[in-house]
MMTF fields as JSON, N, C-alpha, C and O atoms, coordinates in Angstrom:
{
  "mmtfVersion": "1.0.0",
  "mmtfProducer": "UNKNOWN",
  "numBonds": 387,
  "numAtoms": 388,
  "numGroups": 97,
  "numChains": 1,
  "numModels": 1,
  "chainsPerModel": [1],
  "groupsPerChain": [97],
  "chainIdList": ["A"],
  "bondAtomList": [4, 2, 8, 6, 12, 10, 16, 14, 20, 18, 24, 22, 28, 26, 32, 30, 36, 34, 40, 38, 44, 42, 48, 46, 52, 50, 56, 54, 60, 58, 64, 62, 68, 66, 72, 70, 76, 74, 80, 78, 84, 82, 88, 86, 92, 90, 96, 94, 100, 98, 104, 102, 108, 106, 112, 110, 116, 114, 120, 118, 124, 122, 128, 126, 132, 130, 136, 134, 140, 138, 144, 142, 148, 146, 152, 150, 156, 154, 160, 158, 164, 162, 168, 166, 172, 170, 176, 174, 180, 178, 184, 182, 188, 186, 192, 190, 196, 194, 200, 198, 204, 202, 208, 206, 212, 210, 216, 214, 220, 218, 224, 222, 228, 226, 232, 230, 236, 234, 240, 238, 244, 242, 248, 246, 252, 250, 256, 254, 260, 258, 264, 262, 268, 266, 272, 270, 276, 274, 280, 278, 284, 282, 288, 286, 292, 290, 296, 294, 300, 298, 304, 302, 308, 306, 312, 310, 316, 314, 320, 318, 324, 322, 328, 326, 332, 330, 336, 334, 340, 338, 344, 342, 348, 346, 352, 350, 356, 354, 360, 358, 364, 362, 368, 366, 372, 370, 376, 374, 380, 378, 384, 382],
  "bondOrderList": [1, 1, 1, 1, 1, 1, 1, 1, 1, 1, 1, 1, 1, 1, 1, 1, 1, 1, 1, 1, 1, 1, 1, 1, 1, 1, 1, 1, 1, 1, 1, 1, 1, 1, 1, 1, 1, 1, 1, 1, 1, 1, 1, 1, 1, 1, 1, 1, 1, 1, 1, 1, 1, 1, 1, 1, 1, 1, 1, 1, 1, 1, 1, 1, 1, 1, 1, 1, 1, 1, 1, 1, 1, 1, 1, 1, 1, 1, 1, 1, 1, 1, 1, 1, 1, 1, 1, 1, 1, 1, 1, 1, 1, 1, 1, 1],
  "groupList": [{"groupName": "MET", "atomNameList": ["N", "CA", "C", "O"], "elementList": ["N", "C", "C", "O"], "formalChargeList": [0, 0, 0, 0], "bondAtomList": [1, 0, 2, 1, 3, 2], "bondOrderList": [1, 1, 2], "singleLetterCode": "M", "chemCompType": "L-PEPTIDE LINKING"}, {"groupName": "ALA", "atomNameList": ["N", "CA", "C", "O"], "elementList": ["N", "C", "C", "O"], "formalChargeList": [0, 0, 0, 0], "bondAtomList": [1, 0, 2, 1, 3, 2], "bondOrderList": [1, 1, 2], "singleLetterCode": "A", "chemCompType": "L-PEPTIDE LINKING"}, {"groupName": "ARG", "atomNameList": ["N", "CA", "C", "O"], "elementList": ["N", "C", "C", "O"], "formalChargeList": [0, 0, 0, 0], "bondAtomList": [1, 0, 2, 1, 3, 2], "bondOrderList": [1, 1, 2], "singleLetterCode": "R", "chemCompType": "L-PEPTIDE LINKING"}, {"groupName": "LEU", "atomNameList": ["N", "CA", "C", "O"], "elementList": ["N", "C", "C", "O"], "formalChargeList": [0, 0, 0, 0], "bondAtomList": [1, 0, 2, 1, 3, 2], "bondOrderList": [1, 1, 2], "singleLetterCode": "L", "chemCompType": "L-PEPTIDE LINKING"}, {"groupName": "ASP", "atomNameList": ["N", "CA", "C", "O"], "elementList": ["N", "C", "C", "O"], "formalChargeList": [0, 0, 0, 0], "bondAtomList": [1, 0, 2, 1, 3, 2], "bondOrderList": [1, 1, 2], "singleLetterCode": "D", "chemCompType": "L-PEPTIDE LINKING"}, {"groupName": "SER", "atomNameList": ["N", "CA", "C", "O"], "elementList": ["N", "C", "C", "O"], "formalChargeList": [0, 0, 0, 0], "bondAtomList": [1, 0, 2, 1, 3, 2], "bondOrderList": [1, 1, 2], "singleLetterCode": "S", "chemCompType": "L-PEPTIDE LINKING"}, {"groupName": "ASN", "atomNameList": ["N", "CA", "C", "O"], "elementList": ["N", "C", "C", "O"], "formalChargeList": [0, 0, 0, 0], "bondAtomList": [1, 0, 2, 1, 3, 2], "bondOrderList": [1, 1, 2], "singleLetterCode": "N", "chemCompType": "L-PEPTIDE LINKING"}, {"groupName": "GLU", "atomNameList": ["N", "CA", "C", "O"], "elementList": ["N", "C", "C", "O"], "formalChargeList": [0, 0, 0, 0], "bondAtomList": [1, 0, 2, 1, 3, 2], "bondOrderList": [1, 1, 2], "singleLetterCode": "E", "chemCompType": "L-PEPTIDE LINKING"}, {"groupName": "GLY", "atomNameList": ["N", "CA", "C", "O"], "elementList": ["N", "C", "C", "O"], "formalChargeList": [0, 0, 0, 0], "bondAtomList": [1, 0, 2, 1, 3, 2], "bondOrderList": [1, 1, 2], "singleLetterCode": "G", "chemCompType": "PEPTIDE LINKING"}, {"groupName": "LYS", "atomNameList": ["N", "CA", "C", "O"], "elementList": ["N", "C", "C", "O"], "formalChargeList": [0, 0, 0, 0], "bondAtomList": [1, 0, 2, 1, 3, 2], "bondOrderList": [1, 1, 2], "singleLetterCode": "K", "chemCompType": "L-PEPTIDE LINKING"}, {"groupName": "PHE", "atomNameList": ["N", "CA", "C", "O"], "elementList": ["N", "C", "C", "O"], "formalChargeList": [0, 0, 0, 0], "bondAtomList": [1, 0, 2, 1, 3, 2], "bondOrderList": [1, 1, 2], "singleLetterCode": "F", "chemCompType": "L-PEPTIDE LINKING"}, {"groupName": "VAL", "atomNameList": ["N", "CA", "C", "O"], "elementList": ["N", "C", "C", "O"], "formalChargeList": [0, 0, 0, 0], "bondAtomList": [1, 0, 2, 1, 3, 2], "bondOrderList": [1, 1, 2], "singleLetterCode": "V", "chemCompType": "L-PEPTIDE LINKING"}, {"groupName": "ILE", "atomNameList": ["N", "CA", "C", "O"], "elementList": ["N", "C", "C", "O"], "formalChargeList": [0, 0, 0, 0], "bondAtomList": [1, 0, 2, 1, 3, 2], "bondOrderList": [1, 1, 2], "singleLetterCode": "I", "chemCompType": "L-PEPTIDE LINKING"}, {"groupName": "PRO", "atomNameList": ["N", "CA", "C", "O"], "elementList": ["N", "C", "C", "O"], "formalChargeList": [0, 0, 0, 0], "bondAtomList": [1, 0, 2, 1, 3, 2], "bondOrderList": [1, 1, 2], "singleLetterCode": "P", "chemCompType": "L-PEPTIDE LINKING"}, {"groupName": "HIS", "atomNameList": ["N", "CA", "C", "O"], "elementList": ["N", "C", "C", "O"], "formalChargeList": [0, 0, 0, 0], "bondAtomList": [1, 0, 2, 1, 3, 2], "bondOrderList": [1, 1, 2], "singleLetterCode": "H", "chemCompType": "L-PEPTIDE LINKING"}, {"groupName": "GLN", "atomNameList": ["N", "CA", "C", "O"], "elementList": ["N", "C", "C", "O"], "formalChargeList": [0, 0, 0, 0], "bondAtomList": [1, 0, 2, 1, 3, 2], "bondOrderList": [1, 1, 2], "singleLetterCode": "Q", "chemCompType": "L-PEPTIDE LINKING"}, {"groupName": "TYR", "atomNameList": ["N", "CA", "C", "O"], "elementList": ["N", "C", "C", "O"], "formalChargeList": [0, 0, 0, 0], "bondAtomList": [1, 0, 2, 1, 3, 2], "bondOrderList": [1, 1, 2], "singleLetterCode": "Y", "chemCompType": "L-PEPTIDE LINKING"}, {"groupName": "THR", "atomNameList": ["N", "CA", "C", "O"], "elementList": ["N", "C", "C", "O"], "formalChargeList": [0, 0, 0, 0], "bondAtomList": [1, 0, 2, 1, 3, 2], "bondOrderList": [1, 1, 2], "singleLetterCode": "T", "chemCompType": "L-PEPTIDE LINKING"}, {"groupName": "CYS", "atomNameList": ["N", "CA", "C", "O"], "elementList": ["N", "C", "C", "O"], "formalChargeList": [0, 0, 0, 0], "bondAtomList": [1, 0, 2, 1, 3, 2], "bondOrderList": [1, 1, 2], "singleLetterCode": "C", "chemCompType": "L-PEPTIDE LINKING"}, {"groupName": "TRP", "atomNameList": ["N", "CA", "C", "O"], "elementList": ["N", "C", "C", "O"], "formalChargeList": [0, 0, 0, 0], "bondAtomList": [1, 0, 2, 1, 3, 2], "bondOrderList": [1, 1, 2], "singleLetterCode": "W", "chemCompType": "L-PEPTIDE LINKING"}],
  "groupTypeList": [0, 1, 2, 3, 1, 4, 4, 5, 6, 7, 8, 9, 9, 9, 2, 7, 10, 10, 3, 11, 12, 2, 13, 14, 15, 1, 11, 5, 4, 3, 2, 2, 7, 11, 4, 1, 9, 3, 7, 8, 3, 13, 14, 4, 1, 1, 11, 14, 7, 2, 8, 9, 15, 16, 9, 2, 8, 1, 3, 11, 17, 14, 8, 8, 5, 11, 10, 12, 1, 2, 18, 4, 17, 5, 1, 4, 12, 8, 8, 4, 5, 13, 5, 13, 4, 19, 2, 3, 10, 18, 15, 2, 8, 9, 5, 1, 2],
  "groupIdList": [1, 2, 3, 4, 5, 6, 7, 8, 9, 10, 11, 12, 13, 14, 15, 16, 17, 18, 19, 20, 21, 22, 23, 24, 25, 26, 27, 28, 29, 30, 31, 32, 33, 34, 35, 36, 37, 38, 39, 40, 41, 42, 43, 44, 45, 46, 47, 48, 49, 50, 51, 52, 53, 54, 55, 56, 57, 58, 59, 60, 61, 62, 63, 64, 65, 66, 67, 68, 69, 70, 71, 72, 73, 74, 75, 76, 77, 78, 79, 80, 81, 82, 83, 84, 85, 86, 87, 88, 89, 90, 91, 92, 93, 94, 95, 96, 97],
  "secStructList": [7, 7, 3, 3, 3, 3, 7, 4, 4, 4, 6, 7, 7, 6, 6, 7, 3, 3, 3, 3, 7, 7, 6, 6, 7, 7, 2, 2, 2, 2, 2, 2, 2, 2, 2, 2, 2, 2, 6, 6, 1, 7, 3, 3, 3, 3, 3, 7, 7, 6, 6, 7, 7, 5, 7, 6, 6, 3, 3, 3, 3, 3, 6, 6, 3, 3, 3, 3, 3, 1, 1, 1, 5, 7, 7, 7, 1, 1, 1, 1, 1, 7, 7, 6, 6, 3, 3, 3, 3, 3, 7, 7, 7, 7, 7, 7, 7],
  "xCoordList": [0.839, 0.0, 0.885, 1.944, 0.455, 1.219, 1.146, 0.188, 2.146, 2.181, 2.381, 3.296, 1.551, 1.724, 2.456, 2.144, 3.416, 4.172, 4.585, 4.869, 4.619, 5.134, 6.651, 7.232, 7.277, 8.736, 9.267, 10.197, 8.681, 9.026, 10.438, 10.992, 11.041, 12.4, 13.45, 14.599, 13.095, 14.043, 14.011, 14.556, 13.384, 13.34, 12.291, 12.331, 11.354, 10.287, 9.144, 9.06, 8.266, 7.099, 6.203, 6.167, 5.487, 4.653, 3.563, 3.151, 3.085, 1.988, 2.486, 1.666, 3.788, 4.299, 4.307, 4.456, 4.151, 4.197, 4.733, 4.827, 5.075, 5.538, 4.779, 4.21, 4.781, 4.122, 5.168, 6.134, 4.98, 5.788, 4.875, 3.899, 5.194, 4.349, 4.967, 6.124, 4.188, 4.646, 4.278, 3.244, 5.1, 4.768, 3.387, 3.016, 2.662, 1.351, 0.277, -0.748, 0.502, -0.505, -1.641, -1.402, -2.858, -4.029, -4.082, -3.86, -4.377, -4.485, -5.606, -5.487, -6.675, -7.792, -7.352, -7.82, -6.457, -5.931, -5.099, -5.208, -4.265, -3.456, -4.343, -4.124, -5.335, -6.238, -6.945, -7.069, -7.398, -8.091, -7.158, -7.58, -5.919, -4.961, -4.586, -4.472, -4.394, -4.08, -5.264, -5.076, -6.473, -7.662, -7.787, -8.138, -7.51, -7.594, -6.57, -6.863, -5.386, -4.325, -4.649, -4.33, -5.279, -5.568, -6.92, -7.252, -7.691, -9.029, -8.99, -8.182, -9.868, -9.992, -9.107, -9.284, -8.148, -7.32, -8.149, -9.019, -7.901, -8.653, -8.516, -7.428, -9.659, -9.677, -10.8, -11.851, -10.572, -11.544, -12.754, -12.621, -13.932, -15.17, -16.099, -17.288, -15.564, -16.277, -17.39, -17.29, -18.431, -19.546, -20.49, -20.813, -20.932, -21.83, -23.151, -23.751, -23.594, -24.886, -25.748, -25.342, -26.933, -27.855, -28.169, -28.519, -28.04, -28.362, -27.242, -27.367, -26.154, -25.039, -24.236, -24.105, -23.708, -22.891, -21.441, -20.867, -20.849, -19.465, -18.676, -19.201, -17.412, -16.509, -15.867, -15.769, -15.436, -14.713, -13.511, -12.783, -13.32, -12.214, -12.581, -11.75, -13.817, -14.244, -14.28, -14.831, -13.7, -13.745, -14.74, -14.587, -15.769, -16.793, -16.998, -16.765, -17.442, -17.809, -19.315, -20.077, -19.731, -21.161, -21.303, -20.756, -22.034, -22.251, -20.973, -20.887, -19.986, -18.73, -17.699, -16.557, -18.071, -17.153, -16.775, -17.416, -15.735, -15.298, -15.543, -15.212, -16.126, -16.413, -15.721, -15.485, -15.392, -14.774, -15.679, -16.202, -15.857, -16.697, -15.931, -14.801, -16.551, -15.925, -16.118, -15.446, -17.045, -17.326, -18.003, -18.326, -18.225, -19.006, -20.411, -21.017, -20.935, -22.218, -22.932, -22.314, -24.238, -25.046, -25.872, -26.815, -25.513, -26.244, -26.015, -24.969, -27.024, -26.901, -25.983, -25.839, -25.368, -24.448, -25.197, -25.027, -26.019, -26.696, -28.084, -28.42, -28.885, -30.262, -30.484, -29.604, -31.683, -32.051, -31.247, -30.911, -30.939, -30.13, -28.927, -29.011, -27.796, -26.611, -26.145, -26.21, -25.679, -25.22, -23.83, -22.969, -23.605, -22.264, -21.305, -20.119, -21.824, -20.987, -20.022, -19.038, -20.3, -19.486, -18.844, -19.435, -17.624, -16.934, -16.459, -15.978, -16.601, -16.138, -14.62, -13.91, -14.13, -12.697, -12.112, -11.018, -12.84, -12.399, -13.635, -14.446, -13.763, -14.962, -14.878, -13.81, -16.042, -16.16, -15.666, -15.956, -14.913, -14.41, -15.302, -16.295, -14.94, -15.686, -15.25, -14.107, -16.173, -15.858, -14.914, -15.11, -13.908, -12.979, -13.61, -13.989, -13.721, -14.307, -13.492, -13.811],
  "yCoordList": [-1.173, 0.0, 1.237, 1.245, 2.288, 3.539, 4.232, 4.062, 4.99, 5.71, 7.181, 7.533, 8.039, 9.474, 9.955, 9.541, 10.815, 11.295, 12.735, 13.145, 13.508, 14.866, 14.781, 13.958, 15.628, 15.619, 16.98, 17.505, 17.562, 18.909, 19.006, 20.104, 17.91, 17.945, 18.143, 18.448, 17.982, 18.13, 19.529, 19.747, 20.49, 21.864, 22.114, 23.142, 21.195, 21.378, 22.161, 22.293, 22.68, 23.399, 22.457, 21.258, 22.981, 22.16, 21.407, 20.336, 21.931, 21.294, 20.257, 19.64, 20.04, 19.039, 17.67, 17.564, 16.641, 15.279, 14.37, 14.77, 13.176, 12.218, 10.909, 10.635, 10.118, 8.818, 7.718, 7.817, 6.689, 5.482, 4.459, 4.007, 4.1, 3.181, 1.793, 1.597, 0.857, -0.518, -1.269, -0.982, -2.206, -2.969, -3.634, -4.118, -3.65, -4.3, -3.61, -4.216, -2.373, -1.644, -1.192, -0.744, -1.306, -0.914, 0.606, 1.348, 1.059, 2.481, 3.098, 4.239, 2.367, 2.896, 3.195, 4.166, 2.374, 2.642, 3.916, 4.726, 4.091, 5.307, 6.539, 7.537, 6.465, 7.597, 7.999, 9.185, 7.02, 7.27, 7.975, 8.902, 7.552, 8.153, 9.577, 10.462, 9.799, 11.141, 12.072, 13.198, 11.62, 12.441, 12.837, 13.978, 11.921, 12.214, 13.273, 14.142, 13.204, 14.156, 15.55, 16.55, 15.618, 16.901, 17.489, 18.607, 16.76, 17.206, 18.575, 18.817, 19.458, 20.776, 21.84, 23.022, 21.455, 22.455, 23.158, 22.533, 24.449, 25.158, 24.464, 24.053, 24.343, 23.716, 24.32, 24.683, 24.424, 25.019, 24.112, 22.933, 24.671, 23.913, 24.603, 24.29, 25.541, 26.22, 27.151, 27.72, 27.293, 28.192, 27.526, 26.347, 28.277, 27.731, 27.297, 28.031, 26.101, 25.575, 25.342, 24.635, 25.933, 25.793, 24.324, 23.578, 23.916, 22.562, 21.542, 20.415, 21.91, 20.983, 20.856, 21.824, 19.674, 19.424, 19.826, 19.411, 20.633, 21.07, 20.65, 20.631, 20.313, 19.942, 21.196, 22.228, 21.094, 22.19, 22.555, 21.683, 23.861, 24.333, 24.592, 25.083, 24.27, 24.496, 25.996, 26.769, 26.406, 27.788, 27.854, 27.157, 28.696, 28.834, 30.3, 31.183, 30.541, 31.903, 32.055, 31.119, 33.264, 33.573, 35.08, 35.827, 35.527, 36.959, 37.738, 38.918, 37.096, 37.765, 37.729, 38.136, 37.255, 37.135, 35.67, 34.777, 35.427, 34.063, 33.817, 34.655, 32.663, 32.265, 30.952, 30.142, 30.736, 29.488, 28.821, 29.478, 27.507, 26.749, 26.545, 26.057, 26.922, 26.79, 25.387, 25.008, 24.613, 23.243, 22.528, 23.171, 21.232, 20.528, 21.115, 21.221, 21.496, 22.202, 22.075, 21.827, 22.248, 22.394, 23.674, 23.881, 24.529, 25.784, 26.774, 26.77, 27.629, 28.695, 29.783, 29.939, 30.526, 31.591, 32.868, 33.43, 33.321, 34.604, 34.449, 33.434, 35.491, 35.457, 36.358, 37.124, 36.254, 37.107, 36.784, 37.683, 35.525, 35.139, 34.32, 33.096, 35.0, 34.289, 33.213, 33.393, 32.104, 30.986, 31.266, 31.799, 30.912, 31.04, 29.973, 29.984, 29.042, 27.987, 28.527, 27.868, 29.734, 30.335, 31.62, 32.357, 31.881, 33.123, 33.761, 33.077, 35.086, 35.816, 35.684, 35.991, 35.233, 35.025, 36.171, 36.654, 36.604, 37.697, 38.398, 37.796, 39.691, 40.429, 40.887, 41.217, 40.893, 41.342, 42.785, 43.621, 43.058, 44.411, 45.186, 44.668, 46.42, 47.258, 46.941, 46.55, 47.114, 46.91, 47.999, 49.171, 47.633, 48.628, 49.223, 48.504, 50.51, 51.21, 52.423, 53.151],
  "zCoordList": [0.0, 0.0, 0.0, 0.628, -0.705, -0.743, 0.61, 1.364, 0.892, 2.152, 1.842, 1.098, 2.392, 2.262, 3.502, 4.618, 3.304, 4.453, 4.237, 3.112, 5.322, 5.26, 5.275, 5.983, 4.498, 4.421, 4.856, 4.244, 5.919, 6.352, 6.915, 6.957, 7.346, 7.889, 6.81, 7.128, 5.564, 4.464, 3.874, 2.791, 4.561, 4.073, 3.012, 2.336, 2.853, 1.874, 2.498, 3.719, 1.65, 2.13, 2.918, 2.64, 3.885, 4.752, 3.999, 4.444, 2.875, 2.149, 1.149, 0.469, 1.031, 0.109, 0.771, 1.988, -0.017, 0.494, -0.598, -1.758, -0.233, -1.228, -1.06, -0.004, -2.102, -2.103, -2.168, -2.923, -1.392, -1.509, -2.173, -1.574, -3.404, -4.163, -4.127, -4.5, -3.681, -3.595, -4.893, -5.497, -5.312, -6.527, -6.404, -5.335, -7.473, -7.568, -6.723, -6.41, -6.361, -5.586, -6.494, -7.615, -6.02, -6.801, -6.964, -6.007, -8.18, -8.465, -7.628, -7.184, -7.413, -6.614, -5.184, -4.59, -4.618, -3.28, -3.268, -2.347, -4.295, -4.396, -4.509, -3.822, -5.371, -5.595, -4.295, -3.991, -3.545, -2.279, -1.288, -0.596, -1.217, -0.29, -0.71, 0.138, -2.008, -2.495, -2.252, -1.791, -2.554, -2.324, -0.862, -0.561, 0.045, 1.475, 1.876, 2.698, 1.307, 1.637, 1.105, 1.748, -0.062, -0.703, -0.293, -0.689, 0.483, 0.866, 1.537, 2.433, 1.093, 1.694, 1.081, 1.376, 0.227, -0.438, -1.506, -2.111, -1.753, -2.791, -4.14, -4.543, -4.832, -6.149, -6.986, -6.458, -8.286, -9.204, -9.367, -9.695, -9.136, -9.316, -10.315, -10.372, -11.103, -12.187, -11.683, -10.596, -12.477, -12.163, -11.163, -11.305, -10.153, -9.129, -9.751, -10.537, -9.393, -9.839, -8.61, -7.688, -8.593, -7.463, -7.194, -8.109, -5.927, -5.509, -5.671, -5.191, -6.336, -6.532, -5.231, -4.482, -4.971, -3.771, -4.054, -5.061, -3.165, -3.292, -2.059, -0.946, -2.274, -1.183, -0.589, -1.253, 0.66, 1.308, 0.435, -0.04, 0.233, -0.595, -2.045, -2.809, -2.445, -3.828, -4.122, -3.338, -5.239, -5.705, -6.848, -7.851, -6.698, -7.735, -8.07, -7.245, -9.303, -9.674, -9.547, -9.793, -9.153, -9.015, -9.137, -8.326, -10.148, -10.332, -10.593, -10.254, -11.188, -11.499, -10.382, -10.592, -9.207, -8.076, -7.877, -8.431, -7.087, -6.772, -5.288, -4.449, -4.969, -3.6, -3.292, -4.189, -2.011, -1.58, -0.548, 0.352, -0.692, 0.246, 1.558, 1.555, 2.67, 3.984, 4.561, 5.52, 3.969, 4.398, 3.231, 2.232, 3.325, 2.304, 2.328, 3.394, 1.169, 1.146, -0.191, -1.226, -0.145, -1.355, -1.243, -2.008, -0.284, -0.048, -1.18, -1.828, -1.409, -2.392, -1.848, -0.636, -2.75, -2.347, -2.015, -0.933, -2.935, -2.761, -2.18, -1.57, -2.386, -1.917, -0.72, -0.326, -0.143, 0.991, 2.239, 3.009, 2.445, 3.611, 3.132, 3.031, 2.835, 2.337, 3.313, 4.529, 2.772, 3.589, 4.163, 3.462, 5.426, 6.003, 5.476, 5.806, 4.647, 4.073, 3.021, 2.685, 2.497, 1.441, 1.943, 2.732, 1.473, 1.805, 0.505, -0.398, 0.425, -0.755, -0.844, 0.113, -1.979, -2.186, -3.009, -2.717, -4.034, -4.894, -5.449, -6.153, -5.115, -5.508, -6.961, -7.475, -7.597, -8.977, -9.085, -8.229, -10.153, -10.381, -11.323, -11.833, -11.546, -12.477, -13.891, -14.13, -14.83, -16.244, -16.726, -16.406, -17.479, -18.055, -19.29, -20.215, -19.302, -20.466, -20.785, -21.726]
}
């Protein structure tokens, strides 16, 4: 089985890791371990779709701005009572004219 390990003692960045891959290891096992290690890191999730499930760290666009999911959520971003599940990451700018 592959092993994920932090290599911070070698002067690498704290978010870096390495994989030890054993011969004949199943790709599905590797994928599961990598996904677990990367869980919650910011990742592009395209344009926000109402009712869609998003993982913590998902970056979505909505109304020209970018929002980041603070937890796993399917909550809407805007509306009369904005969800605390989303945080503004980058606000829409003015059009250049």
